[in-house]
C-alpha positions as CSV (number, residue, x, y, z in Angstrom):
1,M,-34.1,-37.3,-15.6
2,K,-35.5,-34.2,-14.0
3,N,-34.6,-35.5,-10.5
4,L,-31.0,-36.2,-11.7
5,F,-30.7,-32.7,-13.1
6,S,-31.9,-31.3,-9.7
7,V,-29.3,-33.4,-7.9
8,F,-26.6,-32.1,-10.2
9,L,-27.6,-28.5,-9.6
10,L,-27.5,-29.1,-5.8
11,I,-24.0,-30.6,-6.1
12,L,-22.8,-27.5,-8.1
13,V,-24.3,-25.1,-5.5
14,V,-22.6,-27.0,-2.6
15,F,-19.3,-27.1,-4.4
16,S,-19.5,-23.4,-5.2
17,C,-20.3,-22.5,-1.6
18,T,-17.5,-24.7,-0.3
19,N,-15.0,-23.3,-2.8
20,S,-16.0,-19.7,-2.0
21,N,-15.2,-20.2,1.7
22,K,-11.8,-21.8,0.9
23,E,-9.0,-19.9,2.6
24,I,-6.8,-18.1,0.1
25,L,-3.1,-18.4,1.0
26,P,0.2,-18.0,-0.9
27,I,1.5,-21.2,-2.4
28,P,4.9,-22.1,-0.9
29,S,7.7,-21.5,-3.4
30,T,11.4,-20.4,-3.6
31,K,10.7,-18.6,-6.9
32,P,8.4,-15.7,-7.8
33,N,4.9,-16.6,-8.9
34,K,3.1,-15.0,-11.8
35,A,1.8,-12.0,-9.9
36,Q,5.1,-11.4,-8.2
37,L,6.9,-11.4,-11.6
38,K,4.4,-8.7,-12.7
39,Q,5.3,-6.7,-9.6
40,I,9.0,-7.1,-10.2
41,E,8.5,-6.0,-13.9
42,R,6.7,-2.9,-12.8
43,K,9.9,-2.0,-11.0
44,Y,9.4,1.7,-10.5
45,G,6.4,3.7,-9.1
46,M,5.3,6.8,-7.3
47,F,4.2,7.1,-3.7
48,I,1.5,9.8,-3.3
49,H,1.3,11.0,0.3
50,F,-1.7,13.4,0.6
51,G,-4.2,13.9,3.3
52,I,-5.0,16.0,6.4
53,N,-1.3,16.1,7.3
54,T,-0.7,18.1,4.1
55,F,-2.3,21.1,5.8
56,H,-0.5,21.0,9.1
57,D,3.2,20.7,8.2
58,M,3.3,17.4,10.1
59,E,4.1,13.8,9.1
60,W,1.8,12.2,11.7
61,T,-1.2,13.9,13.2
62,D,-3.2,12.2,16.0
63,G,-6.7,12.0,14.6
64,S,-7.9,15.2,16.3
65,K,-7.3,17.7,13.6
66,P,-10.7,19.1,12.4
67,T,-11.9,17.7,9.1
68,E,-12.4,21.3,7.8
69,S,-8.7,21.8,7.9
70,Y,-8.3,19.5,5.0
71,N,-9.1,22.0,2.2
72,P,-7.1,21.6,-1.1
73,T,-7.8,24.2,-3.7
74,E,-8.4,21.3,-6.2
75,I,-7.5,17.7,-6.7
76,D,-5.6,17.5,-9.9
77,A,-5.3,13.7,-10.0
78,E,-4.7,13.8,-13.7
79,Q,-1.5,15.8,-13.1
80,W,-0.3,13.3,-10.5
81,I,-0.8,10.3,-12.8
82,K,0.4,12.0,-16.0
83,T,3.6,13.0,-14.1
84,A,4.1,9.4,-13.1
85,K,3.5,8.2,-16.7
86,D,5.9,10.9,-18.1
87,A,8.5,9.9,-15.6
88,G,8.5,6.3,-16.9
89,M,6.8,4.9,-13.7
90,K,4.5,1.9,-14.1
91,Y,2.2,2.5,-11.1
92,V,1.3,4.7,-8.1
93,I,0.5,4.0,-4.5
94,L,-2.0,6.5,-3.1
95,I,-2.5,7.1,0.6
96,T,-6.1,6.3,1.4
97,K,-5.9,6.6,5.2
98,H,-2.8,7.4,7.2
99,H,-2.3,6.9,11.0
100,D,-4.6,9.9,11.7
101,G,-7.5,7.9,10.3
102,F,-8.7,10.6,7.9
103,C,-10.1,8.9,4.8
104,L,-9.8,10.3,1.3
105,W,-13.2,8.9,0.3
106,D,-16.7,9.2,1.8
107,S,-16.7,6.2,4.1
108,K,-20.0,5.2,5.6
109,Y,-18.1,3.8,8.6
110,T,-16.6,7.1,9.9
111,E,-17.3,10.9,9.8
112,Y,-13.6,11.6,9.7
113,D,-13.3,11.8,5.9
114,V,-13.5,14.1,2.9
115,A,-17.3,14.2,2.9
116,N,-17.0,16.4,6.0
117,S,-14.0,18.5,4.9
118,G,-13.3,21.6,2.9
119,N,-13.0,19.7,-0.3
120,K,-15.4,16.7,-0.7
121,T,-13.7,15.2,-3.8
122,N,-13.4,11.4,-3.6
123,V,-9.7,11.2,-4.1
124,I,-9.6,7.5,-4.5
125,E,-12.1,7.6,-7.4
126,A,-10.3,10.6,-9.1
127,V,-7.0,8.7,-9.0
128,A,-8.5,5.4,-10.2
129,K,-10.1,7.3,-13.2
130,A,-6.7,8.9,-14.0
131,C,-4.9,5.6,-13.7
132,K,-7.3,4.1,-16.3
133,K,-6.9,7.0,-18.6
134,Y,-3.1,6.9,-18.5
135,D,-2.7,3.1,-18.3
136,I,-0.9,3.3,-14.9
137,G,-1.2,0.6,-12.2
138,L,-3.1,1.6,-9.1
139,G,-1.8,0.8,-5.6
140,L,-3.4,1.8,-2.3
141,Y,-1.8,2.5,1.0
142,Y,-3.9,1.9,4.2
143,S,-2.8,2.4,7.7
144,L,-3.8,-0.4,10.1
145,W,-3.2,2.0,13.0
146,D,-6.0,4.6,13.2
147,R,-5.6,7.2,15.9
148,N,-9.0,8.6,15.4
149,K,-11.0,5.4,15.4
150,N,-8.9,3.1,17.5
151,G,-6.6,5.3,19.6
152,D,-6.4,3.0,22.6
153,V,-4.4,0.2,21.0
154,K,-3.7,-1.4,24.4
155,D,-7.3,-2.3,24.9
156,V,-7.6,-5.8,23.3
157,S,-11.4,-5.7,23.8
158,L,-11.7,-3.1,21.0
159,D,-9.9,-5.4,18.4
160,V,-13.0,-7.2,17.1
161,D,-15.0,-4.1,16.2
162,Y,-12.0,-2.3,14.8
163,N,-11.0,-5.3,12.7
164,K,-14.5,-5.4,11.2
165,Y,-14.1,-1.7,10.5
166,T,-10.9,-2.4,8.6
167,I,-12.4,-5.1,6.4
168,N,-15.5,-3.0,5.7
169,Q,-13.3,-0.1,4.6
170,L,-11.1,-2.3,2.3
171,N,-14.3,-3.5,0.6
172,E,-15.4,0.1,0.2
173,L,-12.1,1.0,-1.5
174,M,-12.4,-1.9,-3.9
175,D,-16.1,-1.0,-4.6
176,I,-14.8,2.4,-5.7
177,T,-11.9,1.3,-7.8
178,E,-13.4,-1.7,-9.5
179,K,-15.4,0.5,-11.8
180,Y,-12.2,1.9,-13.3
181,T,-9.2,-0.4,-12.9
182,D,-7.6,-3.3,-11.0
183,I,-5.6,-2.7,-7.8
184,V,-2.0,-4.0,-8.3
185,E,-0.9,-3.5,-4.7
186,F,-2.1,-2.9,-1.2
187,W,0.5,-1.4,1.1
188,F,-0.3,-1.7,4.9
189,D,1.3,0.3,7.6
190,G,1.3,0.9,11.4
191,G,1.2,-2.7,12.4
192,W,4.0,-2.3,14.9
193,V,1.8,-0.5,17.5
194,K,0.4,-3.8,18.8
195,E,1.1,-7.5,18.6
196,N,1.0,-8.9,15.0
197,N,-1.6,-11.6,15.9
198,R,-4.1,-8.9,16.9
199,W,-4.4,-7.7,13.3
200,P,-6.8,-9.5,11.0
201,I,-4.0,-10.2,8.4
202,K,-5.6,-13.5,7.1
203,D,-9.0,-11.8,6.8
204,I,-7.4,-8.8,5.0
205,Y,-5.5,-11.1,2.6
206,Q,-8.7,-13.2,2.0
207,T,-10.8,-10.1,1.4
208,I,-8.4,-8.6,-1.1
209,K,-7.4,-11.8,-3.0
210,S,-11.0,-12.9,-3.4
211,R,-11.7,-9.7,-5.3
212,E,-8.3,-8.8,-6.8
213,P,-6.4,-12.2,-7.2
214,E,-3.2,-10.7,-8.6
215,C,-3.0,-7.7,-6.2
216,Q,0.2,-7.9,-4.2
217,V,-0.3,-7.5,-0.4
218,G,2.5,-6.1,1.8
219,V,2.7,-5.0,5.5
220,N,5.4,-2.6,6.6
221,W,8.2,-4.3,8.6
222,T,7.3,-7.7,7.2
223,I,10.0,-9.9,8.7
224,G,10.7,-11.0,12.3
225,L,13.5,-12.9,14.1
226,P,13.7,-16.7,14.5
227,E,13.6,-16.2,18.3
228,N,10.8,-13.6,18.1
229,P,8.7,-13.5,15.0
230,D,7.1,-10.2,16.1
231,H,10.4,-8.4,16.8
232,H,10.5,-4.8,15.6
233,P,12.3,-3.7,13.6
234,V,14.4,-6.2,11.6
235,L,16.3,-4.0,9.2
236,P,17.0,-5.4,5.6
237,A,20.7,-5.6,6.4
238,D,19.8,-8.0,9.2
239,Q,17.4,-10.2,7.4
240,K,18.5,-13.7,6.6
241,E,17.1,-16.5,4.4
242,G,14.5,-18.4,6.3
243,F,13.6,-15.7,8.9
244,P,9.9,-15.8,9.9
245,I,7.3,-13.7,8.1
246,R,5.9,-11.4,10.8
247,Y,2.7,-10.7,9.0
248,F,1.5,-13.8,7.2
249,P,0.1,-14.1,4.6
250,S,1.7,-11.4,2.5
251,D,3.5,-11.2,-0.8
252,F,6.4,-8.8,-0.5
253,R,8.6,-7.1,2.0
254,L,8.6,-3.5,3.2
255,G,10.6,-1.5,5.7
256,D,10.6,2.2,4.9
257,P,12.8,4.1,4.0
258,Y,15.5,1.5,3.8
259,L,17.1,0.0,0.7
260,P,17.6,-3.8,0.3
261,A,20.8,-5.5,1.5
262,K,23.6,-6.0,-0.9
263,N,22.9,-9.7,-1.0
264,D,19.2,-9.5,-0.5
265,P,17.6,-12.8,0.7
266,K,14.3,-13.7,-1.0
267,V,13.0,-16.8,0.8
268,F,11.2,-16.5,4.2
269,T,9.2,-18.9,6.3
270,N,5.9,-19.5,8.0
271,E,5.1,-22.7,9.9
272,G,8.0,-24.5,8.2
273,K,7.1,-23.6,4.7
274,E,9.2,-21.3,2.4
275,Y,7.9,-18.3,0.5
276,Y,9.5,-16.1,-2.0
277,M,9.2,-12.3,-1.2
278,P,10.8,-9.4,-3.1
279,W,11.7,-6.1,-1.4
280,E,10.0,-2.8,-2.2
281,S,11.9,0.4,-1.3
282,T,10.0,3.6,-0.5
283,I,12.2,6.7,-0.7
284,C,11.3,10.5,-0.5
285,I,12.4,12.7,-3.4
286,S,12.8,15.5,-0.9
287,Q,12.9,15.0,2.9
288,R,9.3,14.6,4.0
289,W,6.5,12.1,3.2
290,F,3.7,14.7,3.2
291,Y,3.9,18.2,1.7
292,N,5.5,20.6,4.2
293,T,6.2,24.3,3.7
294,K,9.7,23.8,5.2
295,D,10.5,20.8,3.0
296,T,12.7,22.5,0.4
297,I,15.7,20.3,0.1
298,F,15.5,17.8,-2.8
299,K,17.8,14.9,-3.6
300,P,20.0,15.7,-6.6
301,V,19.3,13.7,-9.8
302,D,22.6,11.8,-9.6
303,K,21.8,10.7,-6.1
304,L,18.3,9.6,-7.2
305,A,19.8,7.7,-10.1
306,D,22.1,5.8,-7.7
307,L,19.1,5.0,-5.4
308,Y,17.2,3.8,-8.4
309,K,20.0,1.4,-9.4
310,E,20.4,0.1,-5.9
311,A,16.7,-0.3,-5.2
312,T,15.8,-2.0,-8.4
313,A,18.7,-4.4,-8.6
314,Q,18.2,-8.0,-7.4
315,D,14.6,-8.2,-8.8
316,N,13.4,-5.5,-6.3
317,I,11.2,-2.4,-6.6
318,L,11.5,1.4,-6.0
319,I,8.6,3.7,-5.1
320,L,9.7,7.4,-5.1
321,N,7.5,9.6,-2.9
322,C,6.3,12.9,-4.5
323,P,3.7,14.6,-2.2
324,P,1.0,16.9,-3.8
325,N,0.8,20.4,-2.2
326,R,-2.1,22.3,-0.8
327,E,-3.3,23.3,-4.3
328,G,-3.7,19.6,-5.0
329,K,-0.8,19.5,-7.5
330,I,2.6,17.7,-7.5
331,R,5.3,20.3,-7.0
332,E,7.2,21.7,-10.0
333,K,10.5,20.7,-8.6
334,D,9.3,17.0,-8.3
335,V,8.2,17.1,-12.0
336,E,11.5,18.6,-13.1
337,L,13.6,16.0,-11.2
338,L,11.5,13.1,-12.3
339,L,12.0,14.0,-16.0
340,E,15.7,14.4,-15.5
341,L,15.9,11.1,-13.6
342,K,14.1,9.4,-16.5
343,K,17.0,10.5,-18.8
344,E,19.6,9.2,-16.4
345,I,17.8,5.9,-16.1
346,K,17.8,5.5,-19.9
347,K,21.5,6.0,-20.0
């Protein structure tokens, strides 16, 4: 009997190890799955662009700006998340690392992060805590392109080490957030700078889904052309049912700052199989993604209401970008417009 029990335990261990190594991929379907339905129901969220660019009046910096130049007076993450909650939003997407490579947490894999800056606050942790407090979903943006760590994207020999770096950092981010809340979405950017097959998309998907099974994964400029699956860009107006998924596996489509087509297709293909993929629009409330001292023109509330209607029709999603300033607060004008927009949406 004892020997039988030992054999049974061995079978369980082998099954467990085999199962844990099983590749996680989307299940082909022409209809939304359970996690996609939750994303569609979230419908409306806030993009939070904040980082070293905030302090240079630039949208993209090249990874050479000194870490000390990142120096917010404070990080009022509660104000950011409470603003989203009060505006009727269901989730936020926080920049964790933009194309410059500057990380808003203390990463053991780079020195180019908040730990070596003028304000050492772990922004990822602060936002995760606030999301838990206000019952708001947490999404994370991560740029695949990193001009500080992997500036020479033409050198294929650097891919292996950099891809390991990416996976290590994604695990770091999930290590931070899992103490507070689930991640509802991972938003990847910058893939267009080199061929799609040079990015570890399957490893990224596996890494995330093994820890956050319902987290939706998207890569900017998701769709290619039938004659060239890596064509860039394929605008939403040009996307047709059955076009190839450029970054497979992923769960939804992106292409900022564009709105979906009037008759938005939803089913796209990989290796002859069909996959349902909603569209997520990302739009600036003013004119810039990051805070900029010259960014003073805001979209009027009636225009924002029209954008909301168009972006969220057809089972799609809107993220409205509201960048915190150098004092670590969302601007007063953003707050005012968001509350006015909430009233318009209710009408």
